[in-house]
C-alpha positions in Angstrom: 138.9 95.1 101.8 137.8 97.4 99.0 139.4 100.5 100.4 137.8 103.8 101.4 136.8 104.8 97.8 134.5 101.8 97.4 133.5 101.1 101.0 129.8 101.1 101.6 130.2 102.3 105.2 132.4 105.2 106.2 135.5 104.2 108.1 134.9 106.2 111.2 133.5 109.3 113.0 130.1 110.8 112.8 129.5 109.6 109.2 130.0 106.0 110.3 127.8 106.3 113.4 125.0 107.9 111.2 125.3 105.1 108.6 125.2 102.4 111.3 122.2 104.1 113.0 120.3 104.2 109.6 121.2 100.5 108.9 120.0 99.5 112.4 116.7 101.4 111.9 116.1 99.8 108.5 116.9 96.3 109.8 114.8 96.9 112.9 111.8 98.0 110.7 112.2 94.8 108.6 112.3 92.6 111.8 109.3 94.2 113.5 107.2 94.4 110.3 108.0 90.8 109.6 107.2 89.7 113.2 103.8 91.5 113.0 103.0 90.0 109.6 103.9 86.5 110.9 101.6 86.9 113.9 98.7 88.2 111.8 99.1 85.9 108.8 100.8 82.7 109.7 100.3 82.1 113.4 97.0 80.3 114.2 94.4 82.8 115.4 94.0 81.0 118.7 97.7 81.7 119.5 98.0 85.3 118.3 98.9 88.0 120.8 97.3 91.3 119.7 99.4 93.3 122.2 102.6 91.9 120.6 101.4 92.7 117.1 100.6 96.3 118.2 104.1 96.6 119.9 105.8 95.3 116.7 103.8 97.7 114.5 104.7 100.6 116.9 108.4 99.8 116.6 108.2 99.3 112.8 106.4 102.6 112.2 108.8 104.4 114.6 111.8 103.1 112.7 110.2 104.0 109.4 109.4 107.5 110.7 112.9 108.0 111.9 114.3 106.9 108.5 111.7 109.2 106.7 113.1 112.2 108.7 116.6 111.6 107.2 117.8 113.2 104.0 118.1 110.8 101.0 119.8 112.9 98.4 119.7 111.6 94.8 123.2 112.7 94.1 124.8 110.7 97.0 127.0 107.8 96.3 125.3 104.4 96.9 126.1 103.2 100.4 125.0 100.5 102.8 122.4 102.7 104.5 120.7 103.4 101.2 120.8 99.7 100.2 119.4 98.5 103.5 116.7 101.2 103.6 115.7 100.3 100.0 115.5 96.6 101.0 113.4 97.6 103.9 111.0 99.6 101.7 110.7 96.6 99.3 110.1 94.1 102.1 107.6 96.3 104.0 105.7 97.0 100.8 105.5 93.2 100.1 104.8 92.1 103.7 102.5 94.9 104.8 101.7 97.3 102.0 99.5 99.6 104.2 102.5 100.3 106.5 104.5 102.1 103.8 102.4 102.6 100.6 104.0 104.3 97.6 103.3 108.0 97.6 103.5 108.4 101.4 107.1 109.6 101.4 108.5 111.0 98.2 112.1 110.7 99.4 111.6 106.9 100.1 109.9 106.5 96.7 112.9 108.2 95.0 115.4 106.1 96.9 113.5 102.9 96.2 113.2 103.8 92.5 116.9 104.6 92.2 117.9 101.3 93.9 115.2 99.1 92.2 116.4 100.4 88.8 119.9 98.9 89.4 120.5 95.4 87.9 121.7 94.1 91.3 118.2 94.9 92.8 116.3 93.7 89.8 118.1 90.3 90.0 116.8 89.7 93.5 113.2 90.8 93.0 110.6 88.1 93.3 108.7 87.8 90.1 105.5 86.5 91.7 104.9 87.1 95.3 101.5 86.8 97.1 100.8 86.5 100.8 97.1 87.0 101.4 95.9 87.9 104.9 94.2 85.3 107.0 95.5 82.3 105.2 98.9 80.6 104.9 99.5 80.7 101.2 102.8 81.9 100.1 103.7 81.8 96.4 107.1 83.0 95.4 108.4 82.5 91.9 112.1 83.1 91.5 113.3 81.7 88.2 114.6 79.1 88.1 113.4 78.5 91.8 109.8 78.3 92.7 108.4 77.9 96.2 104.8 77.2 97.1 103.6 76.8 100.6 100.0 76.2 101.6 98.1 75.0 104.5 94.6 73.9 103.5 91.8 74.7 105.8 91.6 72.2 108.7 95.3 71.2 108.4 97.6 71.3 111.3 99.5 74.6 111.5 102.8 72.7 111.9 102.4 70.7 108.8 103.3 72.8 105.8 103.9 71.2 102.4 106.7 72.9 100.6 107.7 72.1 97.0 110.9 73.4 95.5 111.4 73.3 91.8 114.7 74.0 90.1 116.3 73.6 86.7 117.8 70.3 88.0 114.5 68.7 88.9 112.0 68.7 91.8 112.3 68.3 95.5 109.3 68.0 97.8 109.0 67.7 101.5 106.7 68.3 104.4 108.0 70.7 107.0 
């Protein structure tokens, strides 16, 4: 326990309930945006369920809208709700940039900028991330770890070649 002065979530009362609600909204947006992206990008088109994608997008946009309606004061001490919401902003902008583009919400932009400027956030940012629509090609470079996943056209969707590189050598396998 870090004690109340360093705790990221208030110990009780309305402040705690608010923080937990914001955290749930942010993680829910991540979950639903990720599910929709998976359906659109990774699942073979013959197996996609458009109604499910629409439902996930409705839930993601609703969670983002609810978070956007909240105050995100610049002078507030960093807490778990801010951290989780900043992670949601980063994830959504990487997985589905049209869902939450920079400039749409100045409070989100400011929160994201404040958090992303911190060394803790910078240490976790993927240096090279690309996930093009319509193809399964994921390229993430995280020094010293690199992951490349690709499914060439005509390949079976369940056969994905993954190669992991690290400073200790190379590991390769088919998933």
